[in-house]
C-alpha positions in Angstrom: 13.5 -6.1 -2.7 10.1 -7.9 -2.6 6.8 -6.7 -1.2 5.9 -7.8 2.3 2.5 -9.4 2.9 0.9 -8.9 6.3 -2.5 -9.4 7.8 -4.7 -6.3 8.1 -5.0 -7.1 11.8 -1.3 -6.3 12.3 -1.4 -2.7 11.0 -2.9 0.6 12.2 -5.0 2.6 9.7 -5.2 6.4 9.4 -6.4 9.1 7.0 -4.1 11.8 5.6 -4.5 14.8 3.4 -2.5 15.1 0.1 -3.1 17.2 -3.0 -6.6 18.3 -1.8 -7.8 14.8 -1.2 -8.2 12.7 1.9 -6.3 9.4 1.4 -6.0 6.1 3.2 -2.8 5.3 5.1 -1.5 2.7 7.5 1.4 2.3 9.9 3.4 -0.9 10.1 6.7 -1.4 11.8 7.4 2.3 12.3 6.7 3.1 8.6 3.7 4.8 7.0 2.2 3.7 3.7 -0.4 5.1 1.3 -3.0 3.0 -0.5 -2.4 2.4 -4.2 -5.1 -0.2 -5.0 -7.5 -2.7 -3.6 -8.5 -6.1 -5.0 -11.3 -8.5 -4.1 -10.6 -11.8 -2.3 -10.6 -13.6 -5.6 -7.8 -11.5 -7.1 -4.7 -12.1 -5.0 -2.5 -12.6 -8.1 -3.5 -9.1 -9.4 -2.4 -7.5 -6.1 0.9 -9.4 -6.1 1.5 -8.5 -9.7 1.0 -4.8 -9.0 3.2 -5.0 -5.9 5.9 -6.7 -7.9 5.8 -3.9 -10.6 6.0 -1.2 -7.9 9.0 -2.9 -6.2 10.8 -3.0 -9.6 10.6 0.9 -9.6 12.5 0.9 -6.3 9.5 1.6 -4.0 9.0 -0.1 -0.6 5.6 -1.9 -1.0 3.3 -3.7 1.4 0.4 -5.9 0.7 -2.3 -6.4 3.3 -4.5 -9.4 3.3 -8.0 -9.7 4.8 -10.9 -12.1 4.4 -12.6 -9.8 1.9 -9.7 -8.1 0.0 -6.1 -7.5 -0.7 -4.6 -4.0 -0.7 -1.4 -2.7 -2.1 0.4 0.2 -0.3 3.6 2.2 -1.0 5.8 3.6 1.8 5.4 7.3 2.4 8.6 9.2 3.1 10.2 12.5 2.3 12.9 10.7 0.3 10.6 8.4 -1.6 7.4 10.5 -1.9 4.9 8.9 -4.2 3.2 11.1 -6.7 -0.4 11.7 -5.9 -1.4 10.0 -9.1 -0.1 6.7 -7.7 -2.4 6.9 -4.6 -6.1 6.2 -4.4 
């Protein structure tokens, strides 16, 4: 499985509470994702490398692209719940 890359304009953002912290999330194609990391516009390879590493662990990963940055997200679900250490 490889990470999907989508434009930020095609997702819906939200905030959620996990482990006493407010986190960033998004919804895309009926799935919810939590933010893992953000990279500036000059570091797309860093974002893709992190996404690749996360997919190798079996996680569903999404990369969002915008003019100013790239963000890496992991799917949130009861079955594949990410540890809070993974999320920003």
